[in-house]
N, CA, C and O atoms as a Tripos MOL2 file, in Angstrom:
@<TRIPOS>MOLECULE
protein
  272   271    68     0     0
PROTEIN
NO_CHARGES

@<TRIPOS>ATOM
      1 N          18.0000  -11.4600    4.6030 N.3       1 MET1
      2 CA         19.1760  -11.6030    5.4370 C.3       1 MET1
      3 C          18.8070  -11.3870    6.9100 C.2       1 MET1
      4 O          19.3240  -12.0730    7.7920 O.2       1 MET1
      5 N          17.9030  -10.4210    7.1690 N.am      2 ARG2
      6 CA         17.4990  -10.1610    8.5490 C.3       2 ARG2
      7 C          16.8300  -11.3720    9.1820 C.2       2 ARG2
      8 O          16.8620  -11.5360   10.4020 O.2       2 ARG2
      9 N          16.2350  -12.2060    8.3680 N.am      3 ARG3
     10 CA         15.5500  -13.3950    8.8750 C.3       3 ARG3
     11 C          16.4530  -14.6240    8.8890 C.2       3 ARG3
     12 O          16.0030  -15.7230    9.2120 O.2       3 ARG3
     13 N          17.7260  -14.4390    8.5370 N.am      4 GLY4
     14 CA         18.6720  -15.5450    8.5580 C.3       4 GLY4
     15 C          18.5740  -16.4630    7.3560 C.2       4 GLY4
     16 O          19.0010  -17.6160    7.4120 O.2       4 GLY4
     17 N          18.0230  -15.9640    6.2860 N.am      5 LEU5
     18 CA         17.8730  -16.7590    5.0650 C.3       5 LEU5
     19 C          18.7550  -16.1810    3.9660 C.2       5 LEU5
     20 O          18.7670  -14.9700    3.7430 O.2       5 LEU5
     21 N          19.4830  -17.0390    3.2870 N.am      6 SER6
     22 CA         20.3040  -16.5580    2.1760 C.3       6 SER6
     23 C          19.5110  -16.5390    0.8670 C.2       6 SER6
     24 O          19.8540  -15.8180   -0.0700 O.2       6 SER6
     25 N          18.4510  -17.3390    0.8220 N.am      7 ALA7
     26 CA         17.5990  -17.3830   -0.3680 C.3       7 ALA7
     27 C          16.2110  -17.8450    0.0500 C.2       7 ALA7
     28 O          16.0400  -18.4580    1.1040 O.2       7 ALA7
     29 N          15.2310  -17.5480   -0.7770 N.am      8 LEU8
     30 CA         13.8550  -17.9310   -0.4810 C.3       8 LEU8
     31 C          13.1090  -18.1360   -1.7900 C.2       8 LEU8
     32 O          13.2410  -17.3460   -2.7250 O.2       8 LEU8
     33 N          12.3450  -19.1750   -1.8440 N.am      9 THR9
     34 CA         11.4820  -19.4220   -2.9890 C.3       9 THR9
     35 C          10.0420  -19.2660   -2.5400 C.2       9 THR9
     36 O           9.6360  -19.8260   -1.5220 O.2       9 THR9
     37 N           9.2810  -18.5120   -3.2960 N.am     10 VAL10
     38 CA          7.8620  -18.3350   -3.0050 C.3      10 VAL10
     39 C           7.1040  -18.8750   -4.2010 C.2      10 VAL10
     40 O           7.3110  -18.4370   -5.3330 O.2      10 VAL10
     41 N           6.2200  -19.8350   -3.9390 N.am     11 ARG11
     42 CA          5.4720  -20.4630   -5.0210 C.3      11 ARG11
     43 C           3.9870  -20.3390   -4.7610 C.2      11 ARG11
     44 O           3.5390  -20.2900   -3.6150 O.2      11 ARG11
     45 N           3.2420  -20.2900   -5.8310 N.am     12 GLY12
     46 CA          1.7910  -20.2490   -5.7340 C.3      12 GLY12
     47 C           1.2090  -21.5220   -6.3130 C.2      12 GLY12
     48 O           1.7910  -22.1440   -7.2010 O.2      12 GLY12
     49 N           0.0680  -21.8920   -5.8020 N.am     13 GLN13
     50 CA         -0.5770  -23.1170   -6.2630 C.3      13 GLN13
     51 C          -1.8500  -22.7630   -7.0240 C.2      13 GLN13
     52 O          -2.6650  -21.9620   -6.5660 O.2      13 GLN13
     53 N          -1.9990  -23.3720   -8.1870 N.am     14 ALA14
     54 CA         -3.1820  -23.1600   -9.0090 C.3      14 ALA14
     55 C          -3.6710  -24.5210   -9.4840 C.2      14 ALA14
     56 O          -2.8860  -25.4670   -9.5530 O.2      14 ALA14
     57 N          -4.9470  -24.6350   -9.8110 N.am     15 PRO15
     58 CA         -5.4750  -25.9110  -10.2960 C.3      15 PRO15
     59 C          -4.7190  -26.4010  -11.5310 C.2      15 PRO15
     60 O          -4.3280  -25.6050  -12.3860 O.2      15 PRO15
     61 N          -4.5180  -27.7050  -11.6170 N.am     16 HIS16
     62 CA         -3.7520  -28.2820  -12.7260 C.3      16 HIS16
     63 C          -4.3930  -28.0470  -14.0850 C.2      16 HIS16
     64 O          -3.6910  -27.9740  -15.0930 O.2      16 HIS16
     65 N          -5.7110  -27.9280  -14.1270 N.am     17 TYR17
     66 CA         -6.3840  -27.7560  -15.4130 C.3      17 TYR17
     67 C          -6.2350  -26.3280  -15.9550 C.2      17 TYR17
     68 O          -6.7230  -26.0270  -17.0440 O.2      17 TYR17
     69 N          -5.5700  -25.4600  -15.2070 N.am     18 LEU18
     70 CA         -5.3090  -24.1020  -15.6850 C.3      18 LEU18
     71 C          -3.8740  -23.9460  -16.1660 C.2      18 LEU18
     72 O          -3.3410  -22.8370  -16.2130 O.2      18 LEU18
     73 N          -3.2670  -25.0460  -16.5170 N.am     19 LEU19
     74 CA         -1.8740  -25.0540  -16.9510 C.3      19 LEU19
     75 C          -1.6290  -23.9940  -18.0200 C.2      19 LEU19
     76 O          -2.3170  -23.9520  -19.0400 O.2      19 LEU19
     77 N          -0.6530  -23.1530  -17.7750 N.am     20 GLY20
     78 CA         -0.2810  -22.1450  -18.7480 C.3      20 GLY20
     79 C          -1.0570  -20.8440  -18.6360 C.2      20 GLY20
     80 O          -0.6970  -19.8540  -19.2740 O.2      20 GLY20
     81 N          -2.1040  -20.8270  -17.8470 N.am     21 ALA21
     82 CA         -2.8960  -19.6110  -17.7020 C.3      21 ALA21
     83 C          -2.2850  -18.7310  -16.6110 C.2      21 ALA21
     84 O          -1.8420  -19.2280  -15.5760 O.2      21 ALA21
     85 N          -2.2680  -17.4440  -16.8520 N.am     22 THR22
     86 CA         -1.8230  -16.5110  -15.8210 C.3      22 THR22
     87 C          -2.9810  -16.3070  -14.8670 C.2      22 THR22
     88 O          -4.0500  -15.8420  -15.2630 O.2      22 THR22
     89 N          -2.7660  -16.6560  -13.6130 N.am     23 ASN23
     90 CA         -3.8250  -16.6010  -12.6170 C.3      23 ASN23
     91 C          -3.6040  -15.3820  -11.7220 C.2      23 ASN23
     92 O          -2.6800  -15.3740  -10.9090 O.2      23 ASN23
     93 N          -4.4390  -14.3570  -11.8630 N.am     24 PRO24
     94 CA         -4.2390  -13.1420  -11.0760 C.3      24 PRO24
     95 C          -4.4020  -13.3650   -9.5670 C.2      24 PRO24
     96 O          -3.8240  -12.6160   -8.7790 O.2      24 PRO24
     97 N          -5.1680  -14.3670   -9.1510 N.am     25 ALA25
     98 CA         -5.3040  -14.6520   -7.7200 C.3      25 ALA25
     99 C          -3.9880  -15.1650   -7.1510 C.2      25 ALA25
    100 O          -3.6190  -14.8170   -6.0290 O.2      25 ALA25
    101 N          -3.2840  -15.9830   -7.9080 N.am     26 VAL26
    102 CA         -1.9880  -16.4830   -7.4680 C.3      26 VAL26
    103 C          -0.9740  -15.3410   -7.4630 C.2      26 VAL26
    104 O          -0.1760  -15.2180   -6.5330 O.2      26 VAL26
    105 N          -1.0060  -14.5140   -8.4940 N.am     27 SER27
    106 CA         -0.0980  -13.3560   -8.5410 C.3      27 SER27
    107 C          -0.3180  -12.4510   -7.3380 C.2      27 SER27
    108 O           0.6370  -11.9930   -6.7110 O.2      27 SER27
    109 N          -1.5730  -12.2010   -7.0240 N.am     28 ARG28
    110 CA         -1.8980  -11.3560   -5.8630 C.3      28 ARG28
    111 C          -1.3850  -11.9830   -4.5730 C.2      28 ARG28
    112 O          -0.8020  -11.2950   -3.7350 O.2      28 ARG28
    113 N          -1.5970  -13.2750   -4.4120 N.am     29 ALA29
    114 CA         -1.1470  -13.9760   -3.2040 C.3      29 ALA29
    115 C           0.3790  -13.9410   -3.0770 C.2      29 ALA29
    116 O           0.9080  -13.7250   -1.9860 O.2      29 ALA29
    117 N           1.0790  -14.1520   -4.1830 N.am     30 LEU30
    118 CA          2.5390  -14.1020   -4.1550 C.3      30 LEU30
    119 C           3.0320  -12.7020   -3.7860 C.2      30 LEU30
    120 O           3.9240  -12.5550   -2.9500 O.2      30 LEU30
    121 N           2.4590  -11.6890   -4.4040 N.am     31 LEU31
    122 CA          2.8540  -10.3230   -4.0770 C.3      31 LEU31
    123 C           2.5740   -9.9850   -2.6210 C.2      31 LEU31
    124 O           3.3940   -9.3490   -1.9590 O.2      31 LEU31
    125 N           1.4210  -10.4060   -2.1220 N.am     32 THR32
    126 CA          1.0630  -10.1590   -0.7250 C.3      32 THR32
    127 C           2.0780  -10.8060    0.2100 C.2      32 THR32
    128 O           2.4710  -10.2110    1.2130 O.2      32 THR32
    129 N           2.4970  -12.0160   -0.1150 N.am     33 THR33
    130 CA          3.4780  -12.7220    0.7130 C.3      33 THR33
    131 C           4.8280  -12.0280    0.6830 C.2      33 THR33
    132 O           5.4470  -11.8360    1.7300 O.2      33 THR33
    133 N           5.2960  -11.6470   -0.5000 N.am     34 VAL34
    134 CA          6.5880  -10.9750   -0.6270 C.3      34 VAL34
    135 C           6.5590   -9.6260    0.0930 C.2      34 VAL34
    136 O           7.5180   -9.2560    0.7700 O.2      34 VAL34
    137 N           5.4630   -8.9030   -0.0580 N.am     35 VAL35
    138 CA          5.3210   -7.6080    0.6140 C.3      35 VAL35
    139 C           5.4110   -7.7840    2.1270 C.2      35 VAL35
    140 O           6.0740   -7.0030    2.8090 O.2      35 VAL35
    141 N           4.7450   -8.8080    2.6440 N.am     36 ARG36
    142 CA          4.7750   -9.0740    4.0830 C.3      36 ARG36
    143 C           6.1790   -9.4760    4.5420 C.2      36 ARG36
    144 O           6.6540   -9.0140    5.5800 O.2      36 ARG36
    145 N           6.8330  -10.3330    3.7710 N.am     37 LEU37
    146 CA          8.1810  -10.7740    4.1300 C.3      37 LEU37
    147 C           9.1960   -9.6410    4.1390 C.2      37 LEU37
    148 O          10.1060   -9.6190    4.9670 O.2      37 LEU37
    149 N           9.0360   -8.7060    3.2180 N.am     38 LEU38
    150 CA         10.0030   -7.6090    3.0910 C.3      38 LEU38
    151 C           9.5720   -6.3350    3.8160 C.2      38 LEU38
    152 O          10.2280   -5.2990    3.7190 O.2      38 LEU38
    153 N           8.4660   -6.4290    4.5390 N.am     39 ASP39
    154 CA          7.9450   -5.2630    5.2640 C.3      39 ASP39
    155 C           7.7450   -4.0640    4.3410 C.2      39 ASP39
    156 O           8.1690   -2.9500    4.6480 O.2      39 ASP39
    157 N           7.0970   -4.3090    3.2150 N.am     40 LEU40
    158 CA          6.8080   -3.2590    2.2440 C.3      40 LEU40
    159 C           5.3170   -2.9360    2.2730 C.2      40 LEU40
    160 O           4.5270   -3.6130    2.9310 O.2      40 LEU40
    161 N           4.9590   -1.8970    1.5520 N.am     41 GLU41
    162 CA          3.5480   -1.5690    1.3830 C.3      41 GLU41
    163 C           3.2270   -1.6120   -0.1020 C.2      41 GLU41
    164 O           3.9400   -1.0390   -0.9260 O.2      41 GLU41
    165 N           2.1500   -2.2970   -0.4250 N.am     42 LEU42
    166 CA          1.7060   -2.3930   -1.8210 C.3      42 LEU42
    167 C           0.2020   -2.5860   -1.8210 C.2      42 LEU42
    168 O          -0.3230   -3.4480   -1.1170 O.2      42 LEU42
    169 N          -0.4750   -1.7940   -2.6000 N.am     43 ASP43
    170 CA         -1.9240   -1.9060   -2.7220 C.3      43 ASP43
    171 C          -2.2390   -2.9460   -3.7940 C.2      43 ASP43
    172 O          -2.0140   -2.7100   -4.9810 O.2      43 ASP43
    173 N          -2.7560   -4.0910   -3.3740 N.am     44 VAL44
    174 CA         -3.0920   -5.1490   -4.3290 C.3      44 VAL44
    175 C          -4.5660   -5.0850   -4.7500 C.2      44 VAL44
    176 O          -5.0510   -5.9710   -5.4540 O.2      44 VAL44
    177 N          -5.2710   -4.0410   -4.3190 N.am     45 ALA45
    178 CA         -6.6840   -3.8870   -4.6710 C.3      45 ALA45
    179 C          -6.9370   -3.8980   -6.1870 C.2      45 ALA45
    180 O          -7.9620   -4.4240   -6.6210 O.2      45 ALA45
    181 N          -6.0340   -3.3350   -7.0050 N.am     46 PRO46
    182 CA         -6.2810   -3.3770   -8.4580 C.3      46 PRO46
    183 C          -6.3940   -4.8040   -9.0180 C.2      46 PRO46
    184 O          -6.9320   -4.9940  -10.1090 O.2      46 PRO46
    185 N          -5.9020   -5.7900   -8.2950 N.am     47 PHE47
    186 CA         -6.0160   -7.1750   -8.7570 C.3      47 PHE47
    187 C          -7.4450   -7.7070   -8.6460 C.2      47 PHE47
    188 O          -7.7840   -8.6840   -9.3140 O.2      47 PHE47
    189 N          -8.2780   -7.0960   -7.8300 N.am     48 GLU48
    190 CA         -9.6140   -7.6340   -7.5550 C.3      48 GLU48
    191 C         -10.4500   -7.8290   -8.8160 C.2      48 GLU48
    192 O         -11.0930   -8.8650   -8.9850 O.2      48 GLU48
    193 N         -10.4410   -6.8380   -9.6960 N.am     49 VAL49
    194 CA        -11.2260   -6.9420  -10.9330 C.3      49 VAL49
    195 C         -10.7080   -8.0970  -11.7850 C.2      49 VAL49
    196 O         -11.4970   -8.8720  -12.3270 O.2      49 VAL49
    197 N          -9.3950   -8.2140  -11.9050 N.am     50 ALA50
    198 CA         -8.7990   -9.2900  -12.7010 C.3      50 ALA50
    199 C          -9.0900  -10.6570  -12.0830 C.2      50 ALA50
    200 O          -9.3530  -11.6180  -12.8050 O.2      50 ALA50
    201 N          -9.0460  -10.7500  -10.7570 N.am     51 VAL51
    202 CA         -9.3300  -12.0140  -10.0670 C.3      51 VAL51
    203 C         -10.7740  -12.4390  -10.3370 C.2      51 VAL51
    204 O         -11.0320  -13.5970  -10.6660 O.2      51 VAL51
    205 N         -11.6980  -11.5140  -10.1980 N.am     52 GLN52
    206 CA        -13.1120  -11.8460  -10.4180 C.3      52 GLN52
    207 C         -13.3730  -12.2380  -11.8730 C.2      52 GLN52
    208 O         -14.1150  -13.1850  -12.1330 O.2      52 GLN52
    209 N         -12.7720  -11.5230  -12.8170 N.am     53 ALA53
    210 CA        -12.9470  -11.8480  -14.2420 C.3      53 ALA53
    211 C         -12.3740  -13.2260  -14.5470 C.2      53 ALA53
    212 O         -12.9800  -14.0020  -15.2850 O.2      53 ALA53
    213 N         -11.2160  -13.5300  -13.9850 N.am     54 PHE54
    214 CA        -10.5870  -14.8260  -14.2130 C.3      54 PHE54
    215 C         -11.4350  -15.9480  -13.6210 C.2      54 PHE54
    216 O         -11.6070  -16.9910  -14.2520 O.2      54 PHE54
    217 N         -11.9600  -15.7470  -12.4330 N.am     55 ARG55
    218 CA        -12.8160  -16.7650  -11.8070 C.3      55 ARG55
    219 C         -14.0630  -17.0130  -12.6400 C.2      55 ARG55
    220 O         -14.5060  -18.1540  -12.7780 O.2      55 ARG55
    221 N         -14.6280  -15.9510  -13.1940 N.am     56 THR56
    222 CA        -15.8040  -16.1040  -14.0540 C.3      56 THR56
    223 C         -15.4530  -16.9280  -15.2900 C.2      56 THR56
    224 O         -16.2100  -17.8150  -15.6860 O.2      56 THR56
    225 N         -14.2960  -16.6310  -15.9030 N.am     57 GLN57
    226 CA        -13.8550  -17.3980  -17.0760 C.3      57 GLN57
    227 C         -13.6460  -18.8690  -16.7200 C.2      57 GLN57
    228 O         -14.0270  -19.7550  -17.4840 O.2      57 GLN57
    229 N         -13.0500  -19.1240  -15.5780 N.am     58 CYS58
    230 CA        -12.8160  -20.5100  -15.1400 C.3      58 CYS58
    231 C         -14.1270  -21.2340  -14.9120 C.2      58 CYS58
    232 O         -14.2990  -22.3750  -15.3420 O.2      58 CYS58
    233 N         -15.0540  -20.5670  -14.2300 N.am     59 ASP59
    234 CA        -16.3680  -21.1800  -13.9810 C.3      59 ASP59
    235 C         -17.0640  -21.5300  -15.2890 C.2      59 ASP59
    236 O         -17.6750  -22.5920  -15.4050 O.2      59 ASP59
    237 N         -16.9720  -20.6450  -16.2670 N.am     60 GLN60
    238 CA        -17.5920  -20.8940  -17.5730 C.3      60 GLN60
    239 C         -16.9170  -22.0610  -18.2870 C.2      60 GLN60
    240 O         -17.5930  -22.8970  -18.8870 O.2      60 GLN60
    241 N         -15.6070  -22.1210  -18.2280 N.am     61 ALA61
    242 CA        -14.8650  -23.2090  -18.8770 C.3      61 ALA61
    243 C         -15.1970  -24.5460  -18.2320 C.2      61 ALA61
    244 O         -15.3840  -25.5400  -18.9340 O.2      61 ALA61
    245 N         -15.2730  -24.5820  -16.9180 N.am     62 VAL62
    246 CA        -15.5860  -25.8090  -16.2070 C.3      62 VAL62
    247 C         -17.0180  -26.2420  -16.5200 C.2      62 VAL62
    248 O         -17.2830  -27.4330  -16.6830 O.2      62 VAL62
    249 N         -17.9190  -25.3060  -16.6040 N.am     63 ALA63
    250 CA        -19.3320  -25.6190  -16.8910 C.3      63 ALA63
    251 C         -19.4860  -26.2350  -18.2870 C.2      63 ALA63
    252 O         -20.4140  -27.0080  -18.5230 O.2      63 ALA63
    253 N         -18.5810  -25.8970  -19.2090 N.am     64 GLN64
    254 CA        -18.6700  -26.3970  -20.5860 C.3      64 GLN64
    255 C         -18.0060  -27.7450  -20.7760 C.2      64 GLN64
    256 O         -18.2410  -28.4070  -21.7860 O.2      64 GLN64
    257 N         -17.1710  -28.1730  -19.8170 N.am     65 ASP65
    258 CA        -16.4360  -29.4190  -19.9780 C.3      65 ASP65
    259 C         -16.6000  -30.2860  -18.7250 C.2      65 ASP65
    260 O         -15.9600  -30.0440  -17.7020 O.2      65 ASP65
    261 N         -17.4490  -31.2780  -18.8180 N.am     66 ALA66
    262 CA        -17.7450  -32.1330  -17.6730 C.3      66 ALA66
    263 C         -16.5130  -32.8740  -17.1610 C.2      66 ALA66
    264 O         -16.4470  -33.2140  -15.9800 O.2      66 ALA66
    265 N         -15.5420  -33.1260  -18.0280 N.am     67 ALA67
    266 CA        -14.3330  -33.8400  -17.6230 C.3      67 ALA67
    267 C         -13.4850  -33.0070  -16.6480 C.2      67 ALA67
    268 O         -12.7930  -33.5550  -15.7900 O.2      67 ALA67
    269 N         -13.5500  -31.7040  -16.7920 N.am     68 VAL68
    270 CA        -12.7890  -30.8120  -15.9110 C.3      68 VAL68
    271 C         -13.4340  -30.7860  -14.5610 C.2      68 VAL68
    272 O         -12.9560  -30.0960  -13.6610 O.2      68 VAL68
@<TRIPOS>BOND
     1     1     2 1
     2     2     3 1
     3     3     4 2
     4     3     5 am
     5     5     6 1
     6     6     7 1
     7     7     8 2
     8     7     9 am
     9     9    10 1
    10    10    11 1
    11    11    12 2
    12    11    13 am
    13    13    14 1
    14    14    15 1
    15    15    16 2
    16    15    17 am
    17    17    18 1
    18    18    19 1
    19    19    20 2
    20    19    21 am
    21    21    22 1
    22    22    23 1
    23    23    24 2
    24    23    25 am
    25    25    26 1
    26    26    27 1
    27    27    28 2
    28    27    29 am
    29    29    30 1
    30    30    31 1
    31    31    32 2
    32    31    33 am
    33    33    34 1
    34    34    35 1
    35    35    36 2
    36    35    37 am
    37    37    38 1
    38    38    39 1
    39    39    40 2
    40    39    41 am
    41    41    42 1
    42    42    43 1
    43    43    44 2
    44    43    45 am
    45    45    46 1
    46    46    47 1
    47    47    48 2
    48    47    49 am
    49    49    50 1
    50    50    51 1
    51    51    52 2
    52    51    53 am
    53    53    54 1
    54    54    55 1
    55    55    56 2
    56    55    57 am
    57    57    58 1
    58    58    59 1
    59    59    60 2
    60    59    61 am
    61    61    62 1
    62    62    63 1
    63    63    64 2
    64    63    65 am
    65    65    66 1
    66    66    67 1
    67    67    68 2
    68    67    69 am
    69    69    70 1
    70    70    71 1
    71    71    72 2
    72    71    73 am
    73    73    74 1
    74    74    75 1
    75    75    76 2
    76    75    77 am
    77    77    78 1
    78    78    79 1
    79    79    80 2
    80    79    81 am
    81    81    82 1
    82    82    83 1
    83    83    84 2
    84    83    85 am
    85    85    86 1
    86    86    87 1
    87    87    88 2
    88    87    89 am
    89    89    90 1
    90    90    91 1
    91    91    92 2
    92    91    93 am
    93    93    94 1
    94    94    95 1
    95    95    96 2
    96    95    97 am
    97    97    98 1
    98    98    99 1
    99    99   100 2
   100    99   101 am
   101   101   102 1
   102   102   103 1
   103   103   104 2
   104   103   105 am
   105   105   106 1
   106   106   107 1
   107   107   108 2
   108   107   109 am
   109   109   110 1
   110   110   111 1
   111   111   112 2
   112   111   113 am
   113   113   114 1
   114   114   115 1
   115   115   116 2
   116   115   117 am
   117   117   118 1
   118   118   119 1
   119   119   120 2
   120   119   121 am
   121   121   122 1
   122   122   123 1
   123   123   124 2
   124   123   125 am
   125   125   126 1
   126   126   127 1
   127   127   128 2
   128   127   129 am
   129   129   130 1
   130   130   131 1
   131   131   132 2
   132   131   133 am
   133   133   134 1
   134   134   135 1
   135   135   136 2
   136   135   137 am
   137   137   138 1
   138   138   139 1
   139   139   140 2
   140   139   141 am
   141   141   142 1
   142   142   143 1
   143   143   144 2
   144   143   145 am
   145   145   146 1
   146   146   147 1
   147   147   148 2
   148   147   149 am
   149   149   150 1
   150   150   151 1
   151   151   152 2
   152   151   153 am
   153   153   154 1
   154   154   155 1
   155   155   156 2
   156   155   157 am
   157   157   158 1
   158   158   159 1
   159   159   160 2
   160   159   161 am
   161   161   162 1
   162   162   163 1
   163   163   164 2
   164   163   165 am
   165   165   166 1
   166   166   167 1
   167   167   168 2
   168   167   169 am
   169   169   170 1
   170   170   171 1
   171   171   172 2
   172   171   173 am
   173   173   174 1
   174   174   175 1
   175   175   176 2
   176   175   177 am
   177   177   178 1
   178   178   179 1
   179   179   180 2
   180   179   181 am
   181   181   182 1
   182   182   183 1
   183   183   184 2
   184   183   185 am
   185   185   186 1
   186   186   187 1
   187   187   188 2
   188   187   189 am
   189   189   190 1
   190   190   191 1
   191   191   192 2
   192   191   193 am
   193   193   194 1
   194   194   195 1
   195   195   196 2
   196   195   197 am
   197   197   198 1
   198   198   199 1
   199   199   200 2
   200   199   201 am
   201   201   202 1
   202   202   203 1
   203   203   204 2
   204   203   205 am
   205   205   206 1
   206   206   207 1
   207   207   208 2
   208   207   209 am
   209   209   210 1
   210   210   211 1
   211   211   212 2
   212   211   213 am
   213   213   214 1
   214   214   215 1
   215   215   216 2
   216   215   217 am
   217   217   218 1
   218   218   219 1
   219   219   220 2
   220   219   221 am
   221   221   222 1
   222   222   223 1
   223   223   224 2
   224   223   225 am
   225   225   226 1
   226   226   227 1
   227   227   228 2
   228   227   229 am
   229   229   230 1
   230   230   231 1
   231   231   232 2
   232   231   233 am
   233   233   234 1
   234   234   235 1
   235   235   236 2
   236   235   237 am
   237   237   238 1
   238   238   239 1
   239   239   240 2
   240   239   241 am
   241   241   242 1
   242   242   243 1
   243   243   244 2
   244   243   245 am
   245   245   246 1
   246   246   247 1
   247   247   248 2
   248   247   249 am
   249   249   250 1
   250   250   251 1
   251   251   252 2
   252   251   253 am
   253   253   254 1
   254   254   255 1
   255   255   256 2
   256   255   257 am
   257   257   258 1
   258   258   259 1
   259   259   260 2
   260   259   261 am
   261   261   262 1
   262   262   263 1
   263   263   264 2
   264   263   265 am
   265   265   266 1
   266   266   267 1
   267   267   268 2
   268   267   269 am
   269   269   270 1
   270   270   271 1
   271   271   272 2
@<TRIPOS>SUBSTRUCTURE
     1 MET1         2 RESIDUE 1 A MET
     2 ARG2         6 RESIDUE 1 A ARG
     3 ARG3        10 RESIDUE 1 A ARG
     4 GLY4        14 RESIDUE 1 A GLY
     5 LEU5        18 RESIDUE 1 A LEU
     6 SER6        22 RESIDUE 1 A SER
     7 ALA7        26 RESIDUE 1 A ALA
     8 LEU8        30 RESIDUE 1 A LEU
     9 THR9        34 RESIDUE 1 A THR
    10 VAL10       38 RESIDUE 1 A VAL
    11 ARG11       42 RESIDUE 1 A ARG
    12 GLY12       46 RESIDUE 1 A GLY
    13 GLN13       50 RESIDUE 1 A GLN
    14 ALA14       54 RESIDUE 1 A ALA
    15 PRO15       58 RESIDUE 1 A PRO
    16 HIS16       62 RESIDUE 1 A HIS
    17 TYR17       66 RESIDUE 1 A TYR
    18 LEU18       70 RESIDUE 1 A LEU
    19 LEU19       74 RESIDUE 1 A LEU
    20 GLY20       78 RESIDUE 1 A GLY
    21 ALA21       82 RESIDUE 1 A ALA
    22 THR22       86 RESIDUE 1 A THR
    23 ASN23       90 RESIDUE 1 A ASN
    24 PRO24       94 RESIDUE 1 A PRO
    25 ALA25       98 RESIDUE 1 A ALA
    26 VAL26      102 RESIDUE 1 A VAL
    27 SER27      106 RESIDUE 1 A SER
    28 ARG28      110 RESIDUE 1 A ARG
    29 ALA29      114 RESIDUE 1 A ALA
    30 LEU30      118 RESIDUE 1 A LEU
    31 LEU31      122 RESIDUE 1 A LEU
    32 THR32      126 RESIDUE 1 A THR
    33 THR33      130 RESIDUE 1 A THR
    34 VAL34      134 RESIDUE 1 A VAL
    35 VAL35      138 RESIDUE 1 A VAL
    36 ARG36      142 RESIDUE 1 A ARG
    37 LEU37      146 RESIDUE 1 A LEU
    38 LEU38      150 RESIDUE 1 A LEU
    39 ASP39      154 RESIDUE 1 A ASP
    40 LEU40      158 RESIDUE 1 A LEU
    41 GLU41      162 RESIDUE 1 A GLU
    42 LEU42      166 RESIDUE 1 A LEU
    43 ASP43      170 RESIDUE 1 A ASP
    44 VAL44      174 RESIDUE 1 A VAL
    45 ALA45      178 RESIDUE 1 A ALA
    46 PRO46      182 RESIDUE 1 A PRO
    47 PHE47      186 RESIDUE 1 A PHE
    48 GLU48      190 RESIDUE 1 A GLU
    49 VAL49      194 RESIDUE 1 A VAL
    50 ALA50      198 RESIDUE 1 A ALA
    51 VAL51      202 RESIDUE 1 A VAL
    52 GLN52      206 RESIDUE 1 A GLN
    53 ALA53      210 RESIDUE 1 A ALA
    54 PHE54      214 RESIDUE 1 A PHE
    55 ARG55      218 RESIDUE 1 A ARG
    56 THR56      222 RESIDUE 1 A THR
    57 GLN57      226 RESIDUE 1 A GLN
    58 CYS58      230 RESIDUE 1 A CYS
    59 ASP59      234 RESIDUE 1 A ASP
    60 GLN60      238 RESIDUE 1 A GLN
    61 ALA61      242 RESIDUE 1 A ALA
    62 VAL62      246 RESIDUE 1 A VAL
    63 ALA63      250 RESIDUE 1 A ALA
    64 GLN64      254 RESIDUE 1 A GLN
    65 ASP65      258 RESIDUE 1 A ASP
    66 ALA66      262 RESIDUE 1 A ALA
    67 ALA67      266 RESIDUE 1 A ALA
    68 VAL68      270 RESIDUE 1 A VAL
């Protein structure tokens, strides 16, 4: 309301081949944006381990499927 908005949609973008997968990097980015918009404080550092693990899984999946 302070910014003159009655509603706001925040969306994250992830690669299409990850359809249905929960992407911790997108979750972290969305939380960071909402925190900034609402002038809140939130430590998103705990996401780092999940982000790195997810990226490793994605890299492995892509390496196994040339079509991806």
